[in-house]
N, C-alpha and C positions, 0 to 999 in steps of 0.2 A: 590559442596560435596568431602567429602574423599572419597577415593578409595575404602580403608579395610572397610568402613560401606557400599559402594552400592555393592560389590563383597559378603559379608558374610551377609547382611540384611534378601537377600532371603531364605537362608538358616535356619536362627535363627526363621523364621516366618513362613515355612510350608514343604519346600521341600529339608531337610536335605540330600544328597549326601554320608553321613559317615564323613565329614569333621571335623562337630560340635563335635560330638562323640568322635572322637580319638586324638582330640584338649582338651576334657574336662581331667585335670588330677584331680581333685577331686569331690566327690558327699556327701553328708551328711554325712561330718565330715571326710571320709577316701577315700584313693587315690583307682582312677577305677586301672586295674587289670594290664593296659601296665604300669601303674609307678608306683607299691606297693615294687620296689626296692628304691623305694626314702623314704621307712620306714626307714631302715638302720641310712640314715644320719640324722634324727629328734630324734631317740630313744635311 
């Protein structure tokens, strides 16, 4: 099985230690707070 899948699947399923949240760039069509600087490049 794929190494990335083995390491990240548990965090996607139930026990996120913050890694998934920190890696999320957009939600509901808007950049998450850590990535709002990217708006300057697309507007």
